[in-house]
C-alpha positions in Angstrom: -23.3 -17.1 -11.4 -26.0 -16.3 -8.9 -25.1 -12.6 -8.9 -25.3 -12.7 -12.7 -28.9 -14.2 -12.6 -29.9 -11.6 -10.1 -28.7 -8.7 -12.2 -30.4 -10.1 -15.3 -33.7 -10.4 -13.3 -33.4 -6.9 -12.1 -32.8 -5.6 -15.6 -35.7 -7.5 -17.1 -38.1 -6.1 -14.5 -36.8 -2.6 -14.3 -39.7 -0.3 -14.0 -41.9 -2.9 -12.4 -42.0 -3.5 -8.7 -43.9 -5.2 -6.1 -45.4 -1.8 -5.3 -47.3 -1.8 -8.6 -50.6 -3.4 -9.3 -53.5 -3.5 -11.7 -56.8 -3.3 -9.8 -59.8 -4.5 -11.8 -63.4 -3.9 -10.8 -67.0 -3.5 -11.8 -68.6 -0.1 -12.0 -71.5 0.1 -9.5 -72.5 3.6 -10.5 -70.8 6.7 -11.9 -68.6 7.2 -8.8 -68.3 3.8 -7.2 -66.2 0.7 -8.3 -66.4 -2.7 -6.7 -62.8 -4.0 -6.9 -62.6 -7.8 -7.3 -59.1 -8.5 -8.4 -55.5 -7.3 -8.3 -52.7 -8.3 -10.6 -49.1 -7.8 -9.4 -47.4 -9.7 -12.2 -44.7 -7.6 -13.8 -45.2 -9.0 -17.3 -48.9 -8.2 -17.2 -48.2 -4.7 -16.0 -45.7 -4.0 -18.8 -48.1 -5.5 -21.4 -50.9 -3.3 -20.1 -48.7 -0.2 -20.5 -47.8 -1.1 -24.1 -51.5 -1.7 -25.0 -52.5 1.7 -23.6 -49.5 3.4 -25.3 -50.9 2.2 -28.6 -54.5 3.2 -27.9 -55.8 5.9 -30.3 -57.5 8.9 -28.9 -61.0 9.6 -30.4 -63.8 12.1 -30.0 -66.5 11.4 -27.5 -68.8 8.8 -29.2 -72.3 9.9 -30.1 -75.2 8.4 -28.2 -72.7 6.8 -25.8 -74.8 6.5 -22.7 -74.3 2.9 -21.4 -72.8 1.4 -18.4 -69.1 0.4 -18.7 -68.3 -3.3 -18.8 -65.3 -3.1 -16.4 -62.8 -0.7 -14.9 -59.0 -0.9 -14.3 -56.4 1.2 -12.7 -52.6 0.8 -12.6 -51.3 1.9 -9.3 -47.9 2.8 -8.0 -48.4 2.4 -4.3 -45.0 3.5 -3.1 -45.6 6.9 -4.8 -49.3 6.9 -3.8 -50.6 7.5 -7.4 -52.6 5.8 -10.0 -50.6 5.9 -13.2 -53.7 5.3 -15.3 -57.4 4.4 -14.9 -60.0 3.6 -17.5 -63.6 2.5 -17.9 -63.8 -0.2 -20.6 -66.7 -0.5 -23.0 -66.5 -3.7 -25.2 -68.0 -3.2 -28.6 -70.0 -5.7 -30.7 -67.2 -5.9 -33.4 -64.6 -7.0 -30.8 -62.9 -3.7 -30.3 -63.3 -1.5 -27.2 -63.5 2.1 -26.1 -61.6 3.3 -23.1 -62.7 6.3 -21.1 -60.7 8.3 -18.6 -63.1 10.4 -16.6 -60.3 12.5 -15.0 -59.1 13.7 -18.4 -62.5 13.3 -20.1 -60.7 11.4 -22.8 -61.8 8.5 -25.0 -59.5 6.0 -26.7 -60.1 3.0 -28.9 -58.5 -0.4 -29.1 -58.6 -2.7 -32.1 -60.1 -6.2 -31.8 -56.5 -7.6 -31.4 -55.6 -5.0 -28.7 -58.9 -5.6 -26.9 -58.2 -9.4 -26.9 -54.7 -8.6 -25.4 -56.4 -6.4 -22.8 -58.9 -9.1 -21.9 -56.1 -11.6 -21.5 -54.7 -9.3 -18.8 -57.7 -8.0 -16.9 -60.0 -11.0 -17.3 -57.7 -13.5 -15.6 
């Protein structure tokens, strides 16, 4: 019975490991982030991946010259890489815009998706 429970647990969390983490921080300037929190919860990591998978790529917003509200990165330490990293700009209508400076790409999340993102990174 114990072996069965272990196998089920491993199957449920396949793809998530203790070597993964979401680091959340506040942008200090265009090149520096002050990291305040790290989330290692496998459920939160998978939920974040699903939210980002659903994000819609958009053109660079016009007159978009404000400071980001927050920053997050999903890191796979064992492999020494960041799987994803985004600056987050919360919008007045409850949606958000994500910016990946490495790819110079912008994405948008709906109000519902933004609320789900906030539930993860604003813990």
